[in-house]
C-alpha positions as CSV (number, residue, x, y, z in Angstrom):
1,X,12.3,24.9,10.6
2,X,9.1,22.9,10.5
3,X,10.1,21.3,7.1
4,X,13.4,20.2,8.6
5,X,11.6,18.7,11.7
6,X,9.3,16.8,9.4
7,X,12.2,15.5,7.3
8,X,13.8,14.2,10.4
9,X,10.5,12.4,11.2
10,X,10.2,10.6,7.8
11,X,13.8,10.2,6.8
12,X,14.5,7.2,9.0
13,X,11.8,5.3,7.0
14,X,13.5,6.1,3.7
15,X,17.0,5.6,5.1
16,X,16.1,2.0,6.0
17,X,14.7,1.5,2.5
18,X,17.7,3.4,1.0
19,X,20.0,1.2,3.0
20,X,18.5,-1.9,1.4
21,X,18.8,-0.3,-2.1
22,X,22.5,0.6,-1.6
23,X,23.3,-2.7,0.0
24,X,22.1,-4.6,-3.1
25,X,23.5,-2.0,-5.5
26,X,26.9,-2.2,-3.9
27,X,26.7,-6.0,-3.8
28,X,27.0,-6.2,-0.1
29,X,23.7,-8.0,0.1
30,X,22.6,-10.5,-2.6
31,X,19.3,-10.6,-4.4
32,X,18.7,-14.0,-2.8
33,X,19.1,-12.5,0.7
34,X,16.7,-9.7,-0.1
35,X,14.1,-12.2,-1.5
36,X,14.5,-14.2,1.7
37,X,14.0,-11.1,3.9
38,X,10.9,-10.1,1.9
39,X,9.5,-13.6,2.1
40,X,10.0,-13.7,5.9
41,X,8.4,-10.2,6.2
42,X,5.3,-10.9,4.0
43,X,4.7,-14.5,5.0
44,X,5.5,-14.4,8.7
45,X,6.2,-11.1,10.3
46,X,3.7,-8.8,8.7
47,X,0.8,-11.4,9.0
48,X,1.7,-11.5,12.7
49,X,1.6,-7.7,12.9
50,X,-1.8,-7.7,11.1
51,X,-3.2,-10.5,13.3
52,X,-2.2,-8.7,16.5
53,X,-3.4,-5.3,15.3
54,X,-6.9,-6.5,14.2
55,X,-7.3,-8.8,17.2
56,X,-6.8,-5.8,19.6
57,X,-8.5,-3.2,17.4
58,X,-11.6,-1.4,18.6
59,X,-13.7,-2.2,15.6
60,X,-16.7,0.0,16.6
61,X,-14.5,3.0,17.1
62,X,-12.3,2.7,14.0
63,X,-14.4,1.1,11.2
64,X,-16.0,4.4,10.3
65,X,-17.8,4.5,6.9
66,X,-16.6,8.0,6.3
67,X,-13.0,6.9,6.8
68,X,-13.3,4.0,4.4
69,X,-15.2,5.9,1.8
70,X,-12.8,8.8,1.9
71,X,-9.9,6.5,1.1
72,X,-11.5,4.1,-1.3
73,X,-13.5,6.7,-3.4
74,X,-10.1,8.4,-3.8
75,X,-8.2,5.3,-5.0
76,X,-11.1,4.2,-7.3
77,X,-11.1,7.7,-8.8
78,X,-7.4,7.6,-9.6
79,X,-7.8,4.1,-11.0
80,X,-10.4,5.3,-13.5
81,X,-8.4,8.5,-14.3
82,X,-5.2,6.4,-15.0
83,X,-7.1,4.1,-17.3
84,X,-8.5,7.1,-19.2
85,X,-5.0,8.7,-19.4
86,X,-3.4,5.4,-20.6
87,X,-6.0,4.9,-23.3
88,X,-6.4,8.5,-24.5
89,X,-2.9,10.1,-24.0
90,X,-0.6,7.0,-24.4
91,X,-2.8,4.9,-26.7
92,X,-2.4,1.8,-24.7
93,X,-4.5,-1.3,-25.3
94,X,-7.3,-2.0,-22.7
95,X,-5.3,-4.7,-20.8
96,X,-2.2,-2.5,-20.6
97,X,-4.2,0.5,-19.4
98,X,-5.7,-1.6,-16.5
99,X,-2.2,-2.9,-15.5
100,X,-0.8,0.6,-15.5
101,X,-3.8,2.0,-13.6
102,X,-3.5,-0.6,-10.9
103,X,-0.3,1.2,-9.8
104,X,-2.4,4.3,-9.2
105,X,-5.0,2.2,-7.3
106,X,-2.7,0.2,-5.0
107,X,-1.0,2.4,-2.4
108,X,1.8,1.0,-0.3
109,X,-0.4,1.3,2.7
110,X,1.5,-1.3,4.7
111,X,5.3,-1.0,4.1
112,X,5.3,2.8,3.9
113,X,2.0,4.0,5.3
114,X,2.4,2.3,8.7
115,X,6.0,3.4,9.5
116,X,5.5,6.9,8.3
117,X,2.3,7.3,10.4
118,X,4.0,5.8,13.4
119,X,7.1,8.0,13.0
120,X,4.9,11.1,12.6
121,X,2.1,10.5,15.2
122,X,3.1,7.5,17.3
123,X,2.0,3.9,17.6
124,X,-1.4,5.0,19.1
125,X,-2.2,6.7,15.8
126,X,-2.2,3.5,13.7
127,X,-5.7,2.1,14.5
128,X,-7.4,3.9,11.6
129,X,-4.6,2.7,9.3
130,X,-5.3,-0.9,10.2
131,X,-9.0,-0.3,9.5
132,X,-8.1,0.8,6.0
133,X,-5.5,-1.9,5.5
134,X,-7.9,-4.7,6.6
135,X,-9.9,-4.4,3.3
136,X,-7.2,-2.9,1.1
137,X,-5.9,-6.0,-0.7
138,X,-9.4,-7.6,-1.2
139,X,-10.8,-4.3,-2.6
140,X,-7.9,-3.5,-4.9
141,X,-7.5,-7.0,-6.3
142,X,-11.2,-7.5,-6.8
143,X,-11.5,-4.2,-8.6
144,X,-8.3,-4.7,-10.6
145,X,-8.8,-8.3,-11.6
146,X,-12.5,-7.9,-12.5
147,X,-11.7,-4.8,-14.7
148,X,-8.8,-6.7,-16.3
149,X,-10.9,-9.7,-17.1
150,X,-13.5,-7.6,-18.8
151,X,-10.9,-5.5,-20.6
152,X,-8.7,-8.2,-22.1
153,X,-9.9,-10.2,-25.1
154,X,-9.1,-13.6,-23.6
155,X,-10.7,-12.8,-20.2
156,X,-12.4,-15.3,-18.0
157,X,-16.1,-15.3,-17.2
158,X,-17.3,-13.3,-14.2
159,X,-18.0,-16.4,-12.0
160,X,-14.5,-17.8,-12.9
161,X,-13.0,-14.5,-12.1
162,X,-14.8,-14.4,-8.7
163,X,-13.6,-17.9,-7.9
164,X,-10.0,-17.0,-8.8
165,X,-10.1,-13.9,-6.6
166,X,-11.5,-15.8,-3.6
167,X,-9.0,-18.6,-4.0
168,X,-6.1,-16.1,-4.2
169,X,-7.3,-14.3,-1.1
170,X,-7.4,-17.5,1.0
171,X,-3.9,-18.5,-0.1
172,X,-2.5,-15.0,0.8
173,X,-0.6,-15.0,4.1
174,X,-1.5,-11.4,4.8
175,X,-5.2,-12.2,4.4
176,X,-4.8,-15.2,6.7
177,X,-3.4,-12.9,9.4
178,X,-6.2,-10.4,9.0
179,X,-8.8,-13.2,8.9
180,X,-7.5,-14.8,12.2
181,X,-7.4,-11.4,13.8
182,X,-11.1,-10.8,13.0
183,X,-12.0,-14.2,14.3
184,X,-10.3,-13.4,17.6
185,X,-11.8,-9.9,17.8
186,X,-15.4,-10.6,16.7
187,X,-15.6,-14.0,18.5
188,X,-14.0,-12.8,21.7
189,X,-11.7,-15.8,21.4
190,X,-9.3,-15.9,24.4
191,X,-5.6,-16.1,23.3
192,X,-2.9,-16.9,25.8
193,X,-0.5,-14.0,26.4
194,X,2.5,-16.1,25.4
195,X,1.0,-16.4,21.9
196,X,0.4,-12.6,21.7
197,X,3.9,-12.0,23.1
198,X,5.3,-14.1,20.3
199,X,3.2,-12.3,17.7
200,X,4.4,-9.0,19.1
201,X,8.1,-10.1,18.7
202,X,7.5,-10.9,15.1
203,X,5.5,-7.8,14.6
204,X,8.3,-5.6,15.7
205,X,10.6,-7.1,13.1
206,X,8.0,-6.7,10.3
207,X,8.3,-3.1,9.1
208,X,12.1,-2.6,9.2
209,X,12.7,-5.9,7.5
210,X,10.1,-5.2,4.9
211,X,11.4,-1.7,4.3
212,X,15.0,-2.9,3.9
213,X,13.9,-5.7,1.5
214,X,11.7,-3.3,-0.5
215,X,14.7,-1.0,-1.1
216,X,16.7,-4.0,-2.3
217,X,14.0,-5.1,-4.7
218,X,13.7,-1.6,-6.2
219,X,17.2,-2.0,-7.7
220,X,15.7,-4.4,-10.2
221,X,13.5,-1.6,-11.7
222,X,14.4,1.2,-14.2
223,X,12.5,4.1,-15.6
224,X,13.5,3.2,-19.1
225,X,11.2,4.8,-21.7
226,X,8.1,5.0,-19.5
227,X,8.9,8.2,-17.8
228,X,5.7,10.1,-18.9
229,X,3.4,7.3,-17.9
230,X,5.2,6.8,-14.6
231,X,4.9,10.5,-14.0
232,X,1.1,10.5,-14.5
233,X,0.7,7.6,-12.1
234,X,3.0,9.4,-9.6
235,X,0.9,12.5,-9.7
236,X,-2.3,10.5,-9.3
237,X,-0.8,8.5,-6.4
238,X,1.0,11.2,-4.5
239,X,-1.2,14.2,-5.1
240,X,-4.7,13.4,-6.5
241,X,-5.6,10.4,-4.3
242,X,-4.7,12.1,-1.0
243,X,-6.3,15.4,-2.2
244,X,-9.6,13.6,-2.9
245,X,-9.3,11.7,0.4
246,X,-8.6,15.0,2.3
247,X,-11.6,16.8,0.8
248,X,-14.0,13.9,1.5
249,X,-12.7,13.4,5.0
250,X,-12.8,17.0,6.0
251,X,-15.6,18.5,4.0
252,X,-18.0,15.6,3.4
253,X,-17.7,13.4,6.4
254,X,-16.1,15.8,8.9
255,X,-13.9,13.0,10.4
256,X,-11.9,13.4,13.6
257,X,-8.3,14.7,13.1
258,X,-6.7,11.3,13.7
259,X,-8.9,9.6,11.1
260,X,-8.1,12.4,8.5
261,X,-4.3,12.0,9.1
262,X,-4.4,8.2,8.8
263,X,-6.5,8.3,5.7
264,X,-4.5,11.0,3.9
265,X,-1.1,9.6,4.7
266,X,-2.2,6.2,3.6
267,X,-3.6,7.7,0.4
268,X,-0.4,9.6,-0.2
269,X,1.8,6.5,-0.4
270,X,3.6,5.4,-3.6
271,X,2.4,2.4,-5.4
272,X,3.4,-0.9,-3.8
273,X,5.4,-3.6,-5.4
274,X,2.1,-5.5,-5.8
275,X,1.5,-3.1,-8.7
276,X,4.4,-4.7,-10.6
277,X,3.3,-8.2,-9.5
278,X,-0.2,-7.5,-10.9
279,X,1.3,-6.4,-14.2
280,X,3.5,-9.5,-14.5
281,X,0.5,-11.7,-13.6
282,X,-1.1,-10.6,-16.9
283,X,2.1,-9.9,-18.9
284,X,0.8,-6.4,-19.6
285,X,2.4,-3.0,-18.7
286,X,5.3,-4.5,-16.7
287,X,7.8,-1.8,-17.6
288,X,5.4,1.0,-17.0
289,X,4.3,-0.4,-13.6
290,X,7.9,-0.9,-12.5
291,X,8.8,2.6,-13.5
292,X,5.8,4.0,-11.6
293,X,6.8,2.2,-8.4
294,X,10.4,3.4,-8.6
295,X,9.6,7.1,-9.5
296,X,6.8,7.5,-7.1
297,X,8.7,5.9,-4.2
298,X,11.6,8.4,-4.8
299,X,9.2,11.4,-5.1
300,X,7.2,10.4,-2.1
301,X,10.0,11.8,0.2
302,X,9.0,15.3,-0.9
303,X,5.2,14.8,-1.3
304,X,4.8,13.1,2.1
305,X,6.7,16.1,3.7
306,X,4.2,18.5,2.1
307,X,1.2,16.4,3.2
308,X,2.5,16.2,6.8
309,X,2.8,20.0,6.8
310,X,-0.8,20.3,5.6
311,X,-2.0,17.9,8.2
312,X,0.1,19.3,11.0
313,X,0.5,18.0,14.6
314,X,3.7,16.0,13.9
């Protein structure tokens, strides 16, 4: 009965995404509409969500070194393992290996991690998620881009790479939302309640809109001939990363239960669409990255159920 109960908790999240997938597949919704929804979500609604969350977050209580280390040691480990597997098992070139491994590094912490945590444990359980998310993109892109630049033959110098990463961060609307939230929080900047109310209205639209659009975008991908590589990335993303995070959180850092749940659920998410975007940025490993996003997202229905059983308290 417990498995059935947990499925009822997480299925609404996947039904919204599945609705977007079927809507586009059946041509009820066009690709242009889905792109517009995702653009609204990522450029307006989600930045508003992140701004409000970080502005109101108790930084002292939730920015725990053990929480962050548990998650980021885990994703760094899977990144390295994926590079090794791509090079040794599948004989991929260095740049291709990094692009494929980025899918194992970049969990869909925002579009899947937040709604699943909220469905399972309530809105009040999201604070540790936001602590992880606040440095997720900077960490993953810095690690991924730096590794790629060293791996590919036509790579840029390290200073040029650093400048490119910083420039990309300041142009990213999600990072702008986080940055403004930190300014308000750390500087105790007063914000009129009407502005926060407007941000809250946008924030409520963020996750369902993004989930629906994500489902529509997944119709563009196919497993093709990359099933084995996608399977390796899926295992690393859905099993190895959360397992490492769980071990560190419970055995090394002895984190509170709510921190463990947020860290493990976030770690157990499938690769985000950013994995495919990263691959296309360098024109390396696009098919493998797209296949990994599609396969892992589908399999995460089952893996998330298992992790929620292990974590308990749903």
